[in-house]
Wavefront OBJ file of the C-alpha trace (Angstrom):
o trace
v 27.317 -0.346 -48.601
v 30.946 -1.461 -48.564
v 31.715 0.829 -45.606
v 29.216 -1.137 -43.483
v 30.918 -4.476 -44.009
v 32.466 -5.924 -40.802
v 36.241 -5.619 -40.341
v 36.613 -9.171 -39.048
v 34.662 -10.796 -41.887
v 35.095 -8.408 -44.820
v 33.788 -8.702 -48.342
v 36.956 -9.976 -50.008
v 35.644 -8.929 -53.387
v 35.415 -5.215 -52.527
v 38.842 -3.701 -53.291
v 37.860 -0.195 -52.044
v 36.727 -1.534 -48.670
v 39.696 -3.926 -48.325
v 42.048 -1.011 -49.066
v 40.431 1.237 -46.430
v 40.387 -1.690 -43.989
v 44.105 -2.313 -44.585
v 45.067 1.303 -43.870
v 42.920 1.338 -40.711
v 44.661 -1.801 -39.435
v 48.077 -0.300 -40.230
v 47.259 2.862 -38.253
v 45.873 0.861 -35.330
v 48.972 -1.356 -35.255
v 51.132 1.752 -34.953
v 49.085 3.764 -32.477
v 47.791 0.938 -30.264
v 49.696 -2.299 -30.925
v 47.363 -5.235 -30.358
v 44.176 -3.401 -31.346
v 44.340 -4.716 -34.931
v 44.296 -8.284 -33.604
v 41.368 -7.549 -31.256
v 39.293 -6.181 -34.168
v 40.284 -8.489 -36.988
v 42.454 -11.350 -35.763
v 43.502 -13.402 -32.745
v 41.851 -11.674 -29.789
v 44.072 -13.388 -27.225
v 47.210 -12.131 -28.986
v 45.559 -8.713 -29.277
v 44.815 -8.552 -25.541
v 48.459 -9.412 -24.752
v 49.555 -6.680 -27.133
v 47.150 -4.126 -25.660
v 48.156 -4.901 -22.068
v 51.848 -4.657 -22.960
v 51.235 -1.382 -24.794
v 49.433 0.137 -21.816
v 52.275 -0.901 -19.515
v 54.789 0.596 -21.956
v 52.881 3.892 -22.106
v 52.628 4.040 -18.311
v 56.355 3.405 -17.928
v 57.145 6.011 -20.591
v 55.025 8.646 -18.821
v 56.745 7.895 -15.499
v 60.184 8.117 -17.149
v 59.381 11.458 -18.801
v 58.001 12.921 -15.569
v 61.049 11.698 -13.661
v 63.386 13.208 -16.250
v 61.623 16.563 -15.917
v 61.007 16.761 -12.181
v 62.823 14.014 -10.250
v 65.885 12.422 -11.843
v 67.035 10.294 -8.918
v 65.025 7.132 -9.837
v 66.341 7.246 -13.421
v 69.914 7.652 -12.228
v 69.527 4.781 -9.759
v 68.090 2.599 -12.517
v 70.978 3.445 -14.861
v 73.502 2.513 -12.163
v 71.800 -0.664 -10.898
v 72.737 -4.028 -12.399
v 69.398 -5.557 -11.352
v 67.341 -2.691 -12.796
v 69.292 -2.756 -16.056
v 68.685 -6.494 -16.366
v 64.943 -5.959 -15.931
v 64.966 -3.143 -18.509
v 66.919 -5.257 -20.975
v 64.570 -8.247 -20.627
v 61.500 -6.025 -20.985
v 62.823 -4.266 -24.096
v 63.724 -7.577 -25.717
v 60.223 -8.864 -24.928
v 58.613 -5.746 -26.381
v 60.772 -5.853 -29.519
v 59.802 -9.494 -30.131
v 56.141 -8.706 -29.418
v 56.187 -5.811 -31.921
v 57.675 -8.082 -34.578
v 54.961 -10.666 -33.971
v 52.133 -8.092 -33.962
v 53.422 -6.309 -37.075
v 53.859 -9.518 -39.068
v 50.436 -10.724 -37.943
v 48.909 -7.364 -38.933
v 50.560 -7.718 -42.331
v 48.785 -11.079 -42.673
v 45.467 -9.545 -41.637
v 45.752 -6.823 -44.286
v 45.227 -9.354 -47.083
v 47.188 -7.107 -49.409
v 46.330 -9.139 -52.492
v 42.685 -8.107 -52.003
v 43.476 -4.376 -51.883
v 43.760 -1.887 -54.713
v 46.811 -2.843 -56.845
v 48.222 0.698 -56.603
v 48.129 0.510 -52.777
v 49.810 -2.857 -52.342
v 53.379 -1.613 -52.670
v 52.711 1.330 -50.370
v 51.157 -0.916 -47.717
v 54.051 -3.354 -47.779
v 56.615 -0.524 -47.666
v 54.865 1.271 -44.801
v 54.705 -1.961 -42.780
v 58.415 -2.606 -43.326
v 59.260 0.968 -42.328
v 57.071 0.820 -39.227
v 58.678 -2.461 -38.223
v 62.084 -0.791 -38.359
v 60.904 2.374 -36.563
v 59.216 0.528 -33.696
v 61.447 -2.514 -33.199
v 64.751 -0.707 -33.855
v 64.665 1.654 -30.827
v 63.578 -1.156 -28.491
v 66.369 -3.416 -29.704
v 68.869 -0.553 -29.472
v 67.730 0.235 -25.931
v 68.127 -3.421 -24.945
v 71.625 -3.416 -26.414
v 72.629 -0.226 -24.557
v 71.257 -1.689 -21.321
v 73.482 -4.705 -21.846
v 76.531 -2.515 -22.515
v 75.839 -0.470 -19.380
v 75.356 -3.682 -17.392
v 78.757 -4.918 -18.543
v 80.401 -1.572 -17.790
v 79.101 -1.576 -14.208
v 80.271 -5.134 -13.640
v 83.718 -4.644 -15.187
v 84.640 -1.199 -13.897
v 83.104 -0.708 -10.455
v 83.418 -2.764 -7.293
v 80.455 -4.772 -6.066
v 80.588 -3.683 -2.428
v 77.239 -2.105 -1.620
v 78.311 0.222 1.186
v 79.337 3.669 -0.008
v 81.717 5.821 2.010
v 80.297 8.805 3.847
v 81.514 12.317 3.030
v 84.162 13.700 5.377
v 83.565 17.262 6.538
v 80.812 17.413 3.926
v 83.086 16.490 0.992
v 84.029 13.575 -1.193
v 87.753 13.522 -1.982
v 88.819 11.359 -4.898
v 92.441 10.627 -5.754
v 93.038 10.984 -9.512
v 96.117 9.269 -10.924
v 97.276 9.445 -14.529
v 99.440 6.387 -15.026
v 102.023 6.158 -17.806
v 103.400 2.680 -18.500
v 105.398 3.615 -21.595
v 107.894 1.353 -23.360
v 110.797 3.262 -21.769
v 109.565 2.588 -18.232
v 109.489 -0.287 -15.778
v 105.912 -0.730 -14.654
v 103.348 2.012 -14.250
v 104.251 5.410 -12.814
v 101.649 8.073 -11.954
v 102.888 11.188 -13.750
v 99.651 13.030 -13.011
v 98.567 13.235 -9.354
v 95.599 15.265 -8.216
v 92.606 15.269 -5.910
v 89.043 16.134 -6.854
v 87.378 17.522 -3.734
v 83.607 17.796 -4.187
v 81.024 19.288 -1.860
v 78.516 16.507 -1.149
v 75.543 18.894 -1.234
v 76.255 21.497 -3.890
v 78.680 19.667 -6.196
v 81.175 22.558 -5.947
v 84.553 21.065 -6.868
v 88.213 21.920 -6.489
v 91.054 20.166 -8.288
v 94.256 20.025 -6.267
v 97.371 19.334 -8.318
v 100.408 17.658 -6.752
v 103.753 17.522 -8.583
v 105.157 14.063 -9.171
v 108.590 15.237 -7.961
v 107.399 16.305 -4.510
v 109.906 15.375 -1.761
v 109.454 14.144 1.817
v 105.782 13.187 1.607
v 104.397 12.707 5.136
v 102.226 9.838 6.357
v 99.714 9.759 9.169
v 100.424 7.580 12.177
v 97.818 5.045 11.073
v 99.449 4.422 7.688
v 101.573 1.273 7.194
v 104.190 3.552 5.641
v 104.426 5.645 8.800
v 106.230 2.801 10.491
v 108.724 2.628 7.605
v 109.070 6.403 7.120
v 107.947 8.128 10.334
v 109.624 11.365 9.210
v 108.181 11.242 5.709
v 109.333 9.659 2.471
v 112.797 11.158 2.833
v 115.622 9.436 0.987
v 116.570 12.122 -1.504
v 116.080 11.837 -5.256
v 114.937 8.218 -4.949
v 111.939 9.200 -2.840
v 109.741 11.368 -5.050
v 106.051 10.997 -4.319
v 105.327 9.312 -7.675
v 107.793 6.521 -6.825
v 105.527 5.392 -4.001
v 103.305 3.575 -6.478
v 106.175 1.270 -7.406
v 107.212 1.014 -3.755
v 103.733 -0.163 -2.816
v 103.689 -2.738 -5.615
v 107.039 -4.068 -4.390
v 105.718 -4.336 -0.798
v 102.163 -5.712 -1.070
v 102.412 -7.029 2.497
v 101.915 -3.448 3.699
v 98.357 -3.457 2.320
v 97.122 -7.080 2.506
v 93.442 -6.132 2.045
v 93.924 -3.855 -0.950
v 92.970 -6.349 -3.668
v 89.719 -7.458 -2.063
v 88.723 -3.804 -1.703
v 89.153 -3.143 -5.429
v 92.533 -1.458 -5.132
v 96.213 -2.441 -5.017
v 99.199 -1.726 -2.792
v 100.613 0.876 -5.205
v 97.400 2.901 -5.165
v 97.127 2.624 -1.380
v 100.675 3.913 -0.922
v 99.850 6.885 -3.140
v 96.580 7.456 -1.279
v 98.356 7.581 2.088
v 100.984 9.986 0.753
v 98.510 12.366 -0.920
v 96.323 12.294 2.167
v 99.367 13.232 4.243
v 100.257 16.063 1.858
v 96.789 17.602 1.630
v 95.307 16.730 5.016
v 92.237 15.290 3.239
v 90.662 11.881 3.760
v 90.521 10.236 0.318
v 87.510 7.961 0.074
v 88.129 6.691 -3.473
v 90.655 6.655 -6.285
v 90.480 6.709 -10.073
v 93.531 5.545 -12.047
v 93.562 6.465 -15.743
v 96.025 4.747 -18.049
v 97.393 7.480 -20.300
v 97.659 5.206 -23.341
v 94.017 4.174 -23.002
v 93.154 7.795 -22.292
v 93.608 8.518 -25.995
v 90.985 5.883 -26.850
v 88.495 7.501 -24.488
v 88.977 10.942 -26.049
v 88.607 9.463 -29.536
v 85.412 7.727 -28.448
v 84.034 11.098 -27.337
v 85.061 12.870 -30.540
v 88.039 14.920 -29.300
v 88.510 17.850 -26.934
v 89.170 21.570 -27.275
v 92.188 23.121 -25.513
v 93.909 26.501 -25.602
v 97.654 26.004 -26.072
v 99.342 29.081 -24.593
v 102.840 27.564 -24.306
v 103.902 27.636 -27.941
v 104.695 24.732 -30.270
v 104.779 21.418 -28.422
v 106.605 18.458 -30.014
v 105.149 15.025 -30.543
v 107.647 12.298 -29.668
v 111.361 12.743 -30.377
v 114.181 13.915 -28.124
v 116.742 16.699 -27.879
v 120.240 17.172 -29.315
v 123.365 18.398 -27.532
v 122.155 21.972 -27.842
v 118.823 21.095 -26.269
v 116.883 21.441 -29.533
v 114.187 18.888 -30.425
v 115.089 16.138 -32.906
v 113.250 13.198 -34.462
v 109.930 14.968 -33.866
v 106.869 13.317 -35.419
v 104.796 16.480 -35.468
v 103.781 19.557 -33.541
v 100.837 20.817 -31.538
v 100.497 24.426 -32.594
v 99.693 27.388 -30.323
v 96.154 28.665 -29.909
v 92.755 27.052 -29.711
v 92.969 23.465 -30.874
v 90.591 20.548 -31.284
v 92.624 17.458 -30.435
v 91.958 13.794 -31.037
v 93.133 11.231 -28.506
v 96.673 10.889 -29.878
v 97.329 14.642 -29.939
v 95.584 15.217 -26.584
v 97.877 12.602 -25.048
v 100.954 14.392 -26.365
v 99.558 17.754 -25.326
v 99.443 16.426 -21.759
v 102.748 14.575 -22.051
v 105.087 16.889 -24.038
v 108.230 17.904 -22.136
v 110.480 19.899 -24.440
v 110.285 23.631 -23.922
v 108.441 23.321 -20.605
v 108.733 21.679 -17.203
v 106.756 19.315 -14.988
v 104.643 22.142 -13.625
v 103.526 23.337 -17.048
v 102.730 19.721 -17.883
v 100.580 19.564 -14.748
v 98.614 22.580 -15.938
v 98.089 20.971 -19.350
v 97.061 17.664 -17.779
v 94.534 19.459 -15.597
v 93.231 21.308 -18.658
v 92.649 17.996 -20.417
v 90.886 16.587 -17.346
v 88.610 19.596 -17.103
v 87.880 19.443 -20.828
v 86.698 15.867 -20.432
v 84.506 16.858 -17.497
v 82.925 19.978 -18.969
v 82.888 19.704 -22.776
v 80.902 16.534 -23.371
v 77.137 16.426 -23.292
v 75.033 13.376 -22.339
v 73.823 13.139 -25.941
v 77.435 12.798 -27.133
v 78.119 9.999 -24.684
v 74.854 8.234 -25.547
v 75.480 8.378 -29.296
v 78.895 6.738 -28.863
v 78.112 4.735 -25.769
v 79.611 1.413 -26.832
v 82.952 2.981 -27.754
v 82.979 5.088 -24.587
v 82.157 2.091 -22.389
v 84.785 -0.086 -24.056
v 87.455 2.619 -23.752
v 86.458 3.270 -20.157
v 86.906 -0.348 -19.093
v 90.342 -0.469 -20.746
v 91.398 2.948 -19.459
v 90.078 3.315 -15.916
v 90.566 1.485 -12.620
v 88.661 2.583 -9.544
v 87.372 1.399 -6.178
v 84.161 3.438 -6.412
v 81.379 0.951 -5.575
v 78.253 0.535 -7.656
v 76.236 1.527 -4.583
v 77.719 5.044 -4.717
v 77.222 5.665 -8.430
v 73.765 7.230 -8.376
v 74.855 9.841 -5.814
v 78.053 10.562 -7.773
v 76.178 10.947 -11.058
v 73.901 13.522 -9.429
v 76.937 15.315 -8.021
v 78.613 15.297 -11.442
v 75.549 16.927 -12.998
v 75.708 19.663 -10.354
v 79.468 20.088 -10.803
v 79.127 20.401 -14.568
v 77.213 23.646 -14.217
v 79.804 25.326 -11.991
v 83.304 26.698 -12.344
v 85.864 24.222 -11.026
v 88.385 25.591 -8.539
v 92.072 24.847 -8.972
v 94.993 24.752 -6.542
v 98.422 23.754 -7.873
v 100.995 22.843 -5.219
v 103.951 23.836 -7.379
v 106.875 26.279 -7.340
v 107.362 29.127 -6.926
v 104.399 29.296 -4.528
v 105.384 26.014 -2.901
v 108.866 24.516 -2.627
v 108.788 20.927 -3.883
v 112.161 19.964 -2.341
v 111.616 21.455 1.130
v 107.838 21.780 1.293
v 106.068 23.254 4.294
v 103.186 20.833 4.696
v 101.527 22.918 7.395
v 101.053 25.735 4.895
v 100.010 23.338 2.126
v 97.303 21.750 4.272
v 96.032 25.156 5.360
v 95.805 26.320 1.743
v 94.017 23.111 0.723
v 91.508 23.636 3.531
v 90.989 27.247 2.442
v 90.557 26.294 -1.227
v 87.969 23.609 -0.494
v 86.131 25.844 1.977
v 86.059 28.617 -0.643
v 84.593 26.215 -3.214
v 81.899 25.133 -0.766
v 81.045 28.764 -0.062
l 1 2 3 4 5 6 7 8 9 10 11 12 13 14 15 16 17 18 19 20 21 22 23 24 25 26 27 28 29 30 31 32 33 34 35 36 37 38 39 40 41 42 43 44 45 46 47 48 49 50 51 52 53 54 55 56 57 58 59 60 61 62 63 64 65 66 67 68 69 70 71 72 73 74 75 76 77 78 79 80 81 82 83 84 85 86 87 88 89 90 91 92 93 94 95 96 97 98 99 100 101 102 103 104 105 106 107 108 109 110 111 112 113 114 115 116 117 118 119 120 121 122 123 124 125 126 127 128 129 130 131 132 133 134 135 136 137 138 139 140 141 142 143 144 145 146 147 148 149 150 151 152 153 154 155 156 157 158 159 160 161 162 163 164 165 166 167 168 169 170 171 172 173 174 175 176 177 178 179 180 181 182 183 184 185 186 187 188 189 190 191 192 193 194 195 196 197 198 199 200 201 202 203 204 205 206 207 208 209 210 211 212 213 214 215 216 217 218 219 220 221 222 223 224 225 226 227 228 229 230 231 232 233 234 235 236 237 238 239 240 241 242 243 244 245 246 247 248 249 250 251 252 253 254 255 256 257 258 259 260 261 262 263 264 265 266 267 268 269 270 271 272 273 274 275 276 277 278 279 280 281 282 283 284 285 286 287 288 289 290 291 292 293 294 295 296 297 298 299 300 301 302 303 304 305 306 307 308 309 310 311 312 313 314 315 316 317 318 319 320 321 322 323 324 325 326 327 328 329 330 331 332 333 334 335 336 337 338 339 340 341 342 343 344 345 346 347 348 349 350 351 352 353 354 355 356 357 358 359 360 361 362 363 364 365 366 367 368 369 370 371 372 373 374 375 376 377 378 379 380 381 382 383 384 385 386 387 388 389 390 391 392 393 394 395 396 397 398 399 400 401 402 403 404 405 406 407 408 409 410 411 412 413 414 415 416 417 418 419 420 421 422 423 424 425 426 427 428 429 430 431 432 433 434 435 436 437 438 439 440 441 442 443 444 445 446 447
């Protein structure tokens, strides 16, 4: 007889029925939030809960199908400030709604009328379900806010993205080192990432910081100053152009409003002259902050083939290292940010060109070793380190296309061309040959 009693107006004196009723309401609250209120409580609140649940399920199905068959909408959403704001507001709304529905369901259970042995279990299950359902929604809202802040702080707001040139995006990569022993920032690492706009095939082109006589195209502001190239001896290495640009901001009056600066623009013109490539964007990575980014991602794996590399210190009169704080040993190593920085920076026992190889190895490790799940799990730390570490003029409007390209690039071997001795003379370089080899390397990657 007790099983026939109505759920909305139960027999409060029947502990067996009240216990079964309580478990039914708990299950309904989990599977179809709002249904418990429709059956046993405030029907208006229940209808709101049911409608919101149906919308949530529909959105979830669309997201899963997109992730499996068509990722572009998800990528565009993750790189759109407006879309992220909508997602954040919706997740906050749903988290609050779940709290309200769960607490109201707990009231409807009338635990004191259930079997005494079930009361603790019912209360515990409700608390656990509240954490399981509300926690992910709140976490998702938080991540949406972090991503929103990252997009605003790191990328420029201009909506128009640059078109590929000859089917490629060419991005200037600068590793800046503003150490205590230096005046201002100096790009010790200079390279270009040339990426096929269709296939994602990529080539990294390394340029030594001590390259002489960098040429400029006739349209560059520096061409008027150095029509025969940046040719003033040891004071005119290509890396010095960053400082030169900073000291002459009048050469690039529009740089700041375009998300750049005169130092970067001077480097862009020089590297474009060296390689013959049009460089649509730049990325400047501060080497000190670089360590924070690697730590946020949990370290990188490298293969040290050069021998023991010193951390800090100097050399004595005989050229032997002194005051060394530690060593990076030969062989396969897993390095945290501090040791990865010194792996890329160490000078003793090697030269600038070996350092370039190590710097490129670290860059490729960052690109290829980390999975999306790793980034997601440590997203706040990665986003915070990224804002402090990276400057770029890549606009938010180009991000979705670049994310898709990066996913394609990740599955391919990255080509590498190092413009270093003995293949190329850094003091008397033949830029006709260099440009021809760059064109061949990028064409080979595309093929």
